[in-house]
Biopython code that builds the backbone (N, CA, C, O; Angstrom):
import numpy as np
from Bio.PDB.StructureBuilder import StructureBuilder

atoms = [
    (1, "MET", "N", (0.880, -1.193, -0.051)),
    (1, "MET", "CA", (0.078, 0.000, -0.021)),
    (1, "MET", "C", (0.867, 1.211, 0.030)),
    (1, "MET", "O", (1.854, 1.299, 0.761)),
    (2, "PRO", "N", (0.454, 2.185, -0.749)),
    (2, "PRO", "CA", (1.210, 3.506, -0.772)),
    (2, "PRO", "C", (1.082, 4.228, 0.565)),
    (2, "PRO", "O", (0.096, 4.086, 1.288)),
    (3, "HIS", "N", (2.140, 5.021, 0.868)),
    (3, "HIS", "CA", (2.230, 5.773, 2.118)),
    (3, "HIS", "C", (1.897, 7.248, 1.798)),
    (3, "HIS", "O", (2.337, 7.761, 0.768)),
    (4, "TYR", "N", (1.125, 7.938, 2.669)),
    (4, "TYR", "CA", (0.786, 9.274, 2.486)),
    (4, "TYR", "C", (0.954, 10.125, 3.803)),
    (4, "TYR", "O", (0.848, 9.617, 4.919)),
    (5, "TYR", "N", (1.213, 11.397, 3.596)),
    (5, "TYR", "CA", (1.416, 12.283, 4.739)),
    (5, "TYR", "C", (0.406, 13.416, 4.533)),
    (5, "TYR", "O", (0.051, 13.776, 3.411)),
    (6, "PHE", "N", (-0.042, 13.963, 5.683)),
    (6, "PHE", "CA", (-1.061, 15.023, 5.615)),
    (6, "PHE", "C", (-0.572, 16.207, 6.488)),
    (6, "PHE", "O", (-0.772, 16.234, 7.702)),
    (7, "ASP", "N", (0.069, 17.168, 5.822)),
    (7, "ASP", "CA", (0.614, 18.366, 6.540)),
    (7, "ASP", "C", (-0.473, 19.435, 6.530)),
    (7, "ASP", "O", (-1.211, 19.600, 5.558)),
    (8, "ILE", "N", (-0.543, 20.144, 7.631)),
    (8, "ILE", "CA", (-1.443, 21.268, 7.665)),
    (8, "ILE", "C", (-0.587, 22.517, 7.356)),
    (8, "ILE", "O", (0.486, 22.737, 7.918)),
    (9, "LYS", "N", (-1.134, 23.308, 6.432)),
    (9, "LYS", "CA", (-0.429, 24.570, 6.087)),
    (9, "LYS", "C", (-1.324, 25.714, 6.255)),
    (9, "LYS", "O", (-2.490, 25.691, 5.859)),
    (10, "ASP", "N", (-0.753, 26.779, 6.878)),
    (10, "ASP", "CA", (-1.628, 28.033, 7.048)),
    (10, "ASP", "C", (-0.716, 29.200, 7.274)),
    (10, "ASP", "O", (-0.960, 30.013, 8.165)),
    (11, "GLY", "N", (0.363, 29.309, 6.465)),
    (11, "GLY", "CA", (1.385, 30.250, 6.716)),
    (11, "GLY", "C", (2.596, 29.652, 7.411)),
    (11, "GLY", "O", (3.750, 30.018, 7.187)),
    (12, "HIS", "N", (2.249, 28.717, 8.260)),
    (12, "HIS", "CA", (3.236, 27.852, 8.950)),
    (12, "HIS", "C", (2.929, 26.392, 8.554)),
    (12, "HIS", "O", (1.813, 26.115, 8.113)),
    (13, "ARG", "N", (3.825, 25.511, 8.687)),
    (13, "ARG", "CA", (3.583, 24.185, 8.315)),
    (13, "ARG", "C", (3.669, 23.259, 9.522)),
    (13, "ARG", "O", (4.643, 23.233, 10.274)),
    (14, "PHE", "N", (2.582, 22.499, 9.655)),
    (14, "PHE", "CA", (2.551, 21.482, 10.680)),
    (14, "PHE", "C", (2.679, 20.096, 10.015)),
    (14, "PHE", "O", (1.770, 19.598, 9.351)),
    (15, "VAL", "N", (3.883, 19.503, 10.242)),
    (15, "VAL", "CA", (4.327, 18.356, 9.540)),
    (15, "VAL", "C", (3.716, 17.050, 10.140)),
    (15, "VAL", "O", (3.773, 16.831, 11.351)),
    (16, "ASP", "N", (3.190, 16.277, 9.348)),
    (16, "ASP", "CA", (2.756, 14.904, 9.740)),
    (16, "ASP", "C", (3.960, 13.967, 9.693)),
    (16, "ASP", "O", (4.404, 13.578, 8.612)),
    (17, "ALA", "N", (4.460, 13.624, 10.798)),
    (17, "ALA", "CA", (5.693, 12.863, 10.925)),
    (17, "ALA", "C", (5.552, 11.343, 10.580)),
    (17, "ALA", "O", (6.484, 10.682, 10.121)),
    (18, "SER", "N", (4.314, 10.852, 10.841)),
    (18, "SER", "CA", (4.144, 9.361, 10.592)),
    (18, "SER", "C", (3.392, 8.972, 9.338)),
    (18, "SER", "O", (3.753, 7.984, 8.698)),
    (19, "GLY", "N", (2.344, 9.722, 8.957)),
    (19, "GLY", "CA", (1.634, 9.455, 7.780)),
    (19, "GLY", "C", (0.775, 8.125, 7.909)),
    (19, "GLY", "O", (0.672, 7.537, 8.986)),
    (20, "LEU", "N", (0.199, 7.715, 6.803)),
    (20, "LEU", "CA", (-0.697, 6.548, 6.808)),
    (20, "LEU", "C", (-0.550, 5.734, 5.502)),
    (20, "LEU", "O", (-0.301, 6.303, 4.439)),
    (21, "ASP", "N", (-0.703, 4.427, 5.593)),
    (21, "ASP", "CA", (-0.768, 3.674, 4.412)),
    (21, "ASP", "C", (-2.267, 3.596, 4.006)),
    (21, "ASP", "O", (-3.146, 3.233, 4.788)),
    (22, "LEU", "N", (-2.478, 3.955, 2.764)),
    (22, "LEU", "CA", (-3.826, 4.016, 2.224)),
    (22, "LEU", "C", (-3.858, 3.254, 0.846)),
    (22, "LEU", "O", (-2.817, 3.049, 0.221)),
    (23, "ARG", "N", (-5.040, 2.858, 0.417)),
    (23, "ARG", "CA", (-5.223, 2.129, -0.802)),
    (23, "ARG", "C", (-4.681, 2.877, -2.081)),
    (23, "ARG", "O", (-4.016, 2.250, -2.905)),
    (24, "ASN", "N", (-4.945, 4.131, -2.239)),
    (24, "ASN", "CA", (-4.645, 4.940, -3.421)),
    (24, "ASN", "C", (-4.777, 6.405, -3.187)),
    (24, "ASN", "O", (-5.168, 6.852, -2.109)),
    (25, "ASP", "N", (-4.443, 7.165, -4.222)),
    (25, "ASP", "CA", (-4.590, 8.643, -4.123)),
    (25, "ASP", "C", (-6.023, 9.104, -3.712)),
    (25, "ASP", "O", (-6.197, 10.045, -2.938)),
    (26, "ASP", "N", (-7.031, 8.395, -4.269)),
    (26, "ASP", "CA", (-8.429, 8.803, -3.927)),
    (26, "ASP", "C", (-8.675, 8.616, -2.434)),
    (26, "ASP", "O", (-9.261, 9.485, -1.790)),
    (27, "ALA", "N", (-8.243, 7.519, -1.894)),
    (27, "ALA", "CA", (-8.402, 7.256, -0.382)),
    (27, "ALA", "C", (-7.705, 8.309, 0.339)),
    (27, "ALA", "O", (-8.243, 8.821, 1.321)),
    (28, "ALA", "N", (-6.496, 8.697, -0.078)),
    (28, "ALA", "CA", (-5.715, 9.831, 0.621)),
    (28, "ALA", "C", (-6.464, 11.117, 0.580)),
    (28, "ALA", "O", (-6.520, 11.818, 1.590)),
    (29, "ILE", "N", (-7.049, 11.470, -0.547)),
    (29, "ILE", "CA", (-7.778, 12.654, -0.685)),
    (29, "ILE", "C", (-9.071, 12.609, 0.260)),
    (29, "ILE", "O", (-9.394, 13.590, 0.930)),
    (30, "ALA", "N", (-9.706, 11.545, 0.267)),
    (30, "ALA", "CA", (-10.924, 11.391, 1.200)),
    (30, "ALA", "C", (-10.469, 11.550, 2.620)),
    (30, "ALA", "O", (-11.206, 12.169, 3.387)),
    (31, "LYS", "N", (-9.342, 11.061, 3.048)),
    (31, "LYS", "CA", (-8.850, 11.189, 4.372)),
    (31, "LYS", "C", (-8.568, 12.597, 4.702)),
    (31, "LYS", "O", (-8.904, 13.084, 5.782)),
    (32, "ALA", "N", (-7.915, 13.295, 3.723)),
    (32, "ALA", "CA", (-7.633, 14.739, 3.894)),
    (32, "ALA", "C", (-8.878, 15.554, 4.072)),
    (32, "ALA", "O", (-8.872, 16.502, 4.857)),
    (33, "LYS", "N", (-9.940, 15.234, 3.387)),
    (33, "LYS", "CA", (-11.212, 15.930, 3.602)),
    (33, "LYS", "C", (-11.790, 15.720, 4.967)),
    (33, "LYS", "O", (-12.355, 16.664, 5.519)),
    (34, "VAL", "N", (-11.690, 14.555, 5.551)),
    (34, "VAL", "CA", (-12.091, 14.272, 6.957)),
    (34, "VAL", "C", (-11.193, 15.084, 7.928)),
    (34, "VAL", "O", (-11.680, 15.659, 8.902)),
    (35, "LEU", "N", (-9.892, 15.114, 7.643)),
    (35, "LEU", "CA", (-8.960, 15.870, 8.514)),
    (35, "LEU", "C", (-9.321, 17.358, 8.488)),
    (35, "LEU", "O", (-9.308, 18.021, 9.526)),
    (36, "ALA", "N", (-9.649, 17.891, 7.275)),
    (36, "ALA", "CA", (-9.921, 19.302, 7.161)),
    (36, "ALA", "C", (-11.137, 19.654, 7.995)),
    (36, "ALA", "O", (-11.173, 20.737, 8.578)),
    (37, "ILE", "N", (-12.117, 18.800, 8.075)),
    (37, "ILE", "CA", (-13.309, 19.091, 8.958)),
    (37, "ILE", "C", (-12.863, 19.195, 10.375)),
    (37, "ILE", "O", (-13.293, 20.102, 11.088)),
    (38, "GLY", "N", (-12.021, 18.306, 10.813)),
    (38, "GLY", "CA", (-11.495, 18.280, 12.166)),
    (38, "GLY", "C", (-10.757, 19.531, 12.520)),
    (38, "GLY", "O", (-10.916, 20.094, 13.603)),
    (39, "VAL", "N", (-9.982, 19.937, 11.627)),
    (39, "VAL", "CA", (-9.140, 21.173, 11.863)),
    (39, "VAL", "C", (-10.076, 22.406, 11.908)),
    (39, "VAL", "O", (-9.878, 23.302, 12.729)),
    (40, "SER", "N", (-11.070, 22.446, 11.043)),
    (40, "SER", "CA", (-11.958, 23.598, 11.088)),
    (40, "SER", "C", (-12.758, 23.696, 12.274)),
    (40, "SER", "O", (-13.127, 24.794, 12.691)),
    (41, "ILE", "N", (-13.063, 22.566, 12.870)),
    (41, "ILE", "CA", (-13.785, 22.569, 14.210)),
    (41, "ILE", "C", (-12.859, 22.955, 15.351)),
    (41, "ILE", "O", (-13.231, 23.702, 16.256)),
    (42, "ASP", "N", (-11.640, 22.425, 15.285)),
    (42, "ASP", "CA", (-10.617, 22.710, 16.371)),
    (42, "ASP", "C", (-10.077, 24.158, 16.362)),
    (42, "ASP", "O", (-9.822, 24.750, 17.411)),
    (43, "LYS", "N", (-9.914, 24.700, 15.144)),
    (43, "LYS", "CA", (-9.432, 25.970, 15.006)),
    (43, "LYS", "C", (-10.285, 26.772, 14.008)),
    (43, "LYS", "O", (-9.899, 26.909, 12.846)),
    (44, "PRO", "N", (-11.466, 27.316, 14.457)),
    (44, "PRO", "CA", (-12.485, 27.853, 13.582)),
    (44, "PRO", "C", (-12.207, 29.179, 12.913)),
    (44, "PRO", "O", (-12.963, 29.576, 12.026)),
    (45, "GLU", "N", (-11.165, 29.877, 13.294)),
    (45, "GLU", "CA", (-11.042, 31.246, 12.663)),
    (45, "GLU", "C", (-10.773, 31.103, 11.150)),
    (45, "GLU", "O", (-10.245, 30.097, 10.676)),
    (46, "VAL", "N", (-11.164, 32.158, 10.422)),
    (46, "VAL", "CA", (-11.017, 32.176, 8.962)),
    (46, "VAL", "C", (-9.558, 32.428, 8.566)),
    (46, "VAL", "O", (-8.927, 33.376, 9.032)),
    (47, "ASP", "N", (-9.041, 31.555, 7.695)),
    (47, "ASP", "CA", (-7.728, 31.727, 7.207)),
    (47, "ASP", "C", (-7.733, 31.179, 5.777)),
    (47, "ASP", "O", (-7.633, 29.969, 5.572)),
    (48, "PRO", "N", (-7.847, 32.061, 4.804)),
    (48, "PRO", "CA", (-7.994, 31.513, 3.384)),
    (48, "PRO", "C", (-6.777, 30.737, 2.865)),
    (48, "PRO", "O", (-6.873, 30.076, 1.832)),
    (49, "LYS", "N", (-5.635, 30.805, 3.561)),
    (49, "LYS", "CA", (-4.484, 30.098, 3.081)),
    (49, "LYS", "C", (-4.327, 28.626, 3.702)),
    (49, "LYS", "O", (-3.519, 27.806, 3.265)),
    (50, "ARG", "N", (-5.203, 28.390, 4.782)),
    (50, "ARG", "CA", (-5.085, 27.108, 5.472)),
    (50, "ARG", "C", (-5.650, 25.969, 4.694)),
    (50, "ARG", "O", (-6.769, 26.017, 4.184)),
    (51, "HIS", "N", (-4.769, 24.837, 4.606)),
    (51, "HIS", "CA", (-5.216, 23.718, 3.836)),
    (51, "HIS", "C", (-4.426, 22.453, 4.327)),
    (51, "HIS", "O", (-3.410, 22.527, 5.018)),
    (52, "ILE", "N", (-4.964, 21.357, 3.923)),
    (52, "ILE", "CA", (-4.285, 20.039, 4.211)),
    (52, "ILE", "C", (-3.571, 19.700, 2.872)),
    (52, "ILE", "O", (-4.195, 19.578, 1.818)),
    (53, "ALA", "N", (-2.228, 19.556, 2.978)),
    (53, "ALA", "CA", (-1.460, 19.166, 1.826)),
    (53, "ALA", "C", (-1.288, 17.617, 1.901)),
    (53, "ALA", "O", (-0.788, 17.081, 2.890)),
    (54, "VAL", "N", (-1.699, 16.965, 0.878)),
    (54, "VAL", "CA", (-1.604, 15.535, 0.750)),
    (54, "VAL", "C", (-0.285, 15.220, 0.038)),
    (54, "VAL", "O", (-0.097, 15.609, -1.115)),
    (55, "LEU", "N", (0.648, 14.501, 0.732)),
    (55, "LEU", "CA", (1.916, 14.265, 0.179)),
    (55, "LEU", "C", (2.032, 12.717, -0.026)),
    (55, "LEU", "O", (1.490, 11.927, 0.748)),
    (56, "ASN", "N", (2.782, 12.322, -1.130)),
    (56, "ASN", "CA", (2.950, 10.966, -1.358)),
    (56, "ASN", "C", (4.177, 10.413, -0.509)),
    (56, "ASN", "O", (4.724, 11.154, 0.308)),
    (57, "GLY", "N", (4.578, 9.183, -0.695)),
    (57, "GLY", "CA", (5.608, 8.577, 0.136)),
    (57, "GLY", "C", (7.039, 9.359, -0.005)),
    (57, "GLY", "O", (7.925, 9.325, 0.849)),
    (58, "SER", "N", (7.094, 10.033, -1.179)),
    (58, "SER", "CA", (8.338, 10.774, -1.379)),
    (58, "SER", "C", (8.254, 12.210, -0.912)),
    (58, "SER", "O", (9.131, 13.023, -1.204)),
    (59, "ARG", "N", (7.153, 12.530, -0.155)),
    (59, "ARG", "CA", (6.808, 13.826, 0.359)),
    (59, "ARG", "C", (6.624, 14.830, -0.730)),
    (59, "ARG", "O", (6.999, 15.989, -0.549)),
    (60, "GLU", "N", (6.056, 14.446, -1.879)),
    (60, "GLU", "CA", (5.722, 15.390, -2.916)),
    (60, "GLU", "C", (4.244, 15.646, -2.792)),
    (60, "GLU", "O", (3.441, 14.724, -2.650)),
    (61, "GLN", "N", (3.888, 16.965, -2.850)),
    (61, "GLN", "CA", (2.499, 17.275, -2.721)),
    (61, "GLN", "C", (1.743, 16.816, -4.020)),
    (61, "GLN", "O", (2.111, 17.145, -5.148)),
    (62, "ILE", "N", (0.666, 16.034, -3.758)),
    (62, "ILE", "CA", (-0.172, 15.626, -4.878)),
    (62, "ILE", "C", (-1.533, 16.169, -4.928)),
    (62, "ILE", "O", (-2.220, 16.080, -5.945)),
    (63, "PHE", "N", (-1.955, 16.755, -3.798)),
    (63, "PHE", "CA", (-3.338, 17.369, -3.760)),
    (63, "PHE", "C", (-3.387, 18.354, -2.480)),
    (63, "PHE", "O", (-2.592, 18.266, -1.545)),
    (64, "SER", "N", (-4.324, 19.209, -2.557)),
    (64, "SER", "CA", (-4.528, 20.198, -1.514)),
    (64, "SER", "C", (-6.010, 20.283, -1.213)),
    (64, "SER", "O", (-6.822, 20.419, -2.129)),
    (65, "VAL", "N", (-6.383, 20.204, 0.084)),
    (65, "VAL", "CA", (-7.761, 20.268, 0.540)),
    (65, "VAL", "C", (-7.908, 21.563, 1.360)),
    (65, "VAL", "O", (-7.215, 21.690, 2.369)),
    (66, "PRO", "N", (-8.728, 22.489, 1.009)),
    (66, "PRO", "CA", (-8.952, 23.721, 1.793)),
    (66, "PRO", "C", (-9.562, 23.381, 3.159)),
    (66, "PRO", "O", (-10.326, 22.422, 3.266)),
    (67, "VAL", "N", (-9.244, 24.138, 4.183)),
    (67, "VAL", "CA", (-9.862, 24.030, 5.460)),
    (67, "VAL", "C", (-10.716, 25.230, 5.692)),
    (67, "VAL", "O", (-10.200, 26.337, 5.851)),
    (68, "TYR", "N", (-12.041, 25.042, 5.716)),
    (68, "TYR", "CA", (-12.926, 26.161, 5.890)),
    (68, "TYR", "C", (-13.253, 26.429, 7.357)),
    (68, "TYR", "O", (-13.228, 25.504, 8.169)),
    (69, "SER", "N", (-13.554, 27.654, 7.703)),
    (69, "SER", "CA", (-13.868, 28.009, 9.048)),
    (69, "SER", "C", (-15.222, 27.395, 9.466)),
    (69, "SER", "O", (-16.120, 27.186, 8.650)),
    (70, "LYS", "N", (-15.318, 27.121, 10.770)),
    (70, "LYS", "CA", (-16.590, 26.553, 11.327)),
    (70, "LYS", "C", (-17.673, 27.635, 11.136)),
    (70, "LYS", "O", (-17.445, 28.804, 11.449)),
    (71, "PRO", "N", (-18.886, 27.225, 10.606)),
    (71, "PRO", "CA", (-19.938, 28.211, 10.459)),
    (71, "PRO", "C", (-20.302, 28.766, 11.769)),
    (71, "PRO", "O", (-20.317, 28.049, 12.769)),
    (72, "SER", "N", (-20.624, 30.128, 11.806)),
    (72, "SER", "CA", (-21.022, 30.737, 13.083)),
    (72, "SER", "C", (-22.450, 30.460, 13.358)),
    (72, "SER", "O", (-23.256, 30.284, 12.444)),
    (73, "MET", "N", (-22.773, 30.420, 14.627)),
    (73, "MET", "CA", (-24.168, 30.236, 15.067)),
    (73, "MET", "C", (-24.906, 31.504, 15.235)),
    (73, "MET", "O", (-24.525, 32.314, 16.080)),
    (74, "SER", "N", (-25.892, 31.724, 14.520)),
    (74, "SER", "CA", (-26.628, 32.943, 14.608)),
    (74, "SER", "C", (-27.620, 32.941, 15.780)),
    (74, "SER", "O", (-28.311, 31.945, 15.992)),
    (75, "THR", "N", (-27.697, 34.000, 16.515)),
    (75, "THR", "CA", (-28.606, 34.087, 17.620)),
    (75, "THR", "C", (-29.780, 35.027, 17.356)),
    (75, "THR", "O", (-30.567, 35.323, 18.255)),
    (76, "THR", "N", (-29.885, 35.483, 16.132)),
    (76, "THR", "CA", (-30.995, 36.354, 15.748)),
    (76, "THR", "C", (-32.039, 35.695, 14.977)),
    (76, "THR", "O", (-33.023, 36.331, 14.600)),
]
sb = StructureBuilder()
sb.init_structure("model")
sb.init_model(0)
sb.init_chain("A")
sb.init_seg("    ")
for serial, (resi, resn, name, xyz) in enumerate(atoms, 1):
    if name == "N":
        sb.init_residue(resn, " ", resi, " ")
    sb.init_atom(name, np.array(xyz, "f"), 0.0, 1.0, " ", f" {name:<3s}", serial, name[0])
structure = sb.get_structure()
């Protein structure tokens, strides 16, 4: 199985040191989308540069998934 890394980038880089073995690129992209949701909940402020970089086993970026801010709760 191919190995993938999921770095968080938002002006600074948070490196995924261990990565995961996944079936293929599509599975890695799906995993990155799930991670992006978790990051948006954990750190909800708006940052248009923030994204999950999907890297292959050679640490070459193959895809990027944006991290959107958590929707605000309206009280009106």
